[in-house]
Backbone as numpy.savetxt, mean C-alpha at the origin, in Angstrom:
# Nx Ny Nz CAx CAy CAz Cx Cy Cz
-11.04 6.08 -10.00 -10.08 5.93 -8.87 -10.74 4.67 -8.07
-9.86 3.79 -8.09 -10.05 2.48 -7.21 -9.54 2.43 -5.77
-10.59 1.91 -4.98 -10.26 1.91 -3.46 -9.29 1.03 -3.22
-8.51 1.09 -2.35 -7.28 0.29 -1.88 -7.75 -1.06 -1.50
-9.03 -0.88 -0.86 -9.62 -2.04 -0.42 -9.86 -3.06 -1.34
-9.98 -2.55 -2.73 -10.42 -3.56 -4.06 -8.98 -4.59 -4.10
-7.82 -3.99 -3.61 -6.60 -4.85 -3.65 -6.66 -5.94 -2.64
-7.71 -6.05 -2.05 -7.75 -6.94 -0.73 -6.61 -6.79 0.18
-6.23 -5.64 0.28 -5.35 -5.30 1.55 -5.91 -4.98 2.80
-7.06 -4.75 3.05 -7.79 -4.55 4.48 -7.95 -3.27 4.66
-9.01 -2.87 5.48 -9.33 -1.48 6.23 -8.15 -0.85 6.82
-7.59 -1.83 7.71 -6.51 -1.10 8.38 -5.34 -0.55 7.69
-4.96 -1.63 6.46 -3.76 -1.04 5.64 -4.35 0.23 4.89
-5.69 0.09 4.61 -6.09 1.41 3.96 -5.87 2.63 4.54
-6.26 2.60 5.77 -6.13 3.61 6.71 -4.72 4.24 6.87
-3.96 3.20 6.95 -2.26 3.71 7.17 -1.76 4.30 5.99
-2.15 3.51 4.87 -1.73 4.36 3.36 -2.42 5.55 3.37
-3.61 5.82 3.61 -4.27 7.08 3.41 -3.32 8.04 4.24
-2.97 7.41 5.50 -2.20 8.21 6.47 -0.89 8.84 5.80
-0.42 8.16 4.91 0.89 8.58 4.22 0.81 9.12 2.67
-0.60 9.33 2.56 -0.80 10.25 1.17 -0.97 9.33 0.12
-1.29 8.02 0.20 -1.66 7.12 -0.79 -3.24 6.85 -0.54
-3.88 7.34 -1.50 -5.46 7.41 -1.37 -6.27 6.49 -2.45
-5.42 5.81 -3.13 -6.25 5.01 -4.32 -5.25 3.90 -4.66
-5.75 2.81 -5.38 -4.82 1.69 -6.10 -4.21 2.49 -7.12
-4.52 3.19 -7.64 -3.77 3.95 -8.74 -2.50 4.43 -8.12
-2.79 5.39 -7.03 -1.66 5.97 -6.43 -0.66 5.18 -6.01
-0.99 3.88 -5.26 -0.23 3.08 -4.73 0.61 2.31 -5.99
0.14 2.22 -7.18 0.93 1.71 -8.38 1.78 2.73 -8.69
1.31 3.88 -8.78 2.32 4.73 -9.36 3.48 5.00 -8.29
3.22 5.05 -6.88 4.23 5.12 -6.05 5.13 4.02 -5.94
4.53 2.92 -5.97 5.13 1.58 -5.91 5.37 1.01 -4.55
5.66 -0.46 -4.67 5.61 -0.89 -3.14 6.87 -0.41 -2.14
7.98 -0.38 -2.72 8.97 0.22 -1.82 8.83 1.50 -1.14
8.27 2.25 -2.13 8.13 3.77 -1.48 7.14 3.72 -0.68
6.05 3.07 -0.83 4.84 3.00 0.16 5.52 2.51 1.34
6.36 1.47 1.40 6.80 1.02 2.65 7.62 1.81 3.44
8.49 2.58 2.74 9.38 3.71 3.21 8.46 4.89 3.91
7.17 4.95 3.21 6.46 6.10 3.89 5.63 5.57 5.12
5.27 4.26 4.93 4.78 3.57 6.13 5.66 3.34 7.26
6.85 3.04 7.05 7.95 2.78 8.26 8.34 4.16 8.85
8.18 5.06 8.02 8.41 6.35 8.63 7.48 6.90 9.89
6.17 6.19 9.50 5.16 6.84 10.53 4.73 5.73 11.21
5.21 4.27 10.84 4.51 3.31 11.45 6.13 2.42 11.94
6.86 2.80 12.74 8.24 1.94 12.65 8.06 0.46 12.77
7.01 -0.29 13.21 6.80 -1.50 13.34 6.68 -2.20 11.74
6.54 -1.25 10.96 6.07 -1.89 9.71 7.48 -2.72 9.27
7.06 -4.20 8.88 7.90 -5.15 8.38 8.24 -5.54 6.89
9.07 -6.19 6.63 8.99 -6.44 4.98 7.93 -7.16 4.63
7.55 -8.08 5.37 6.03 -8.58 4.98 4.97 -7.78 4.14
5.19 -6.59 4.85 3.96 -5.65 4.15 4.56 -5.24 2.78
5.79 -5.17 2.42 6.33 -5.10 1.31 5.80 -6.02 0.15
5.79 -7.37 0.87 5.59 -8.71 0.13 3.95 -8.33 -0.28
3.16 -7.94 0.87 1.60 -7.77 0.23 1.58 -6.68 -0.56
1.82 -5.55 -0.37 1.72 -4.73 -1.37 2.29 -4.97 -2.75
3.53 -5.46 -2.93 3.64 -6.04 -4.13 2.97 -6.89 -4.78
2.42 -7.93 -3.89 1.50 -8.94 -4.46 0.15 -8.23 -4.93
-0.18 -7.42 -4.37 -1.67 -6.56 -4.84 -1.30 -5.81 -5.80
-0.22 -5.07 -5.99 0.09 -4.32 -7.35 0.12 -5.42 -8.38
0.86 -6.42 -8.44 0.92 -7.27 -9.46 -0.28 -7.96 -9.79
-1.21 -8.19 -8.93 -2.50 -8.72 -9.10 -3.29 -7.91 -9.90
-3.17 -6.60 -9.57 -3.94 -5.63 -10.19 -3.54 -5.29 -11.44
-2.18 -5.31 -11.88 -1.58 -4.75 -13.13 -1.69 -5.98 -13.84
-1.86 -7.16 -13.56 -2.04 -8.32 -14.63 -3.10 -8.53 -15.32
């Protein structure tokens, strides 16, 4: 299981992702960036589209 911080998303994003049930890079890839943002948005209403771009870039870098 790979830590989310290995995707260069930072500790704060890692904590937020953990709070919505995403505890590893593999889980983020499995769930996908769109679903992750929907989950984040439900718990953190100020989540914006930029987060989607960051998550998508992190997933693309990891799967390349």
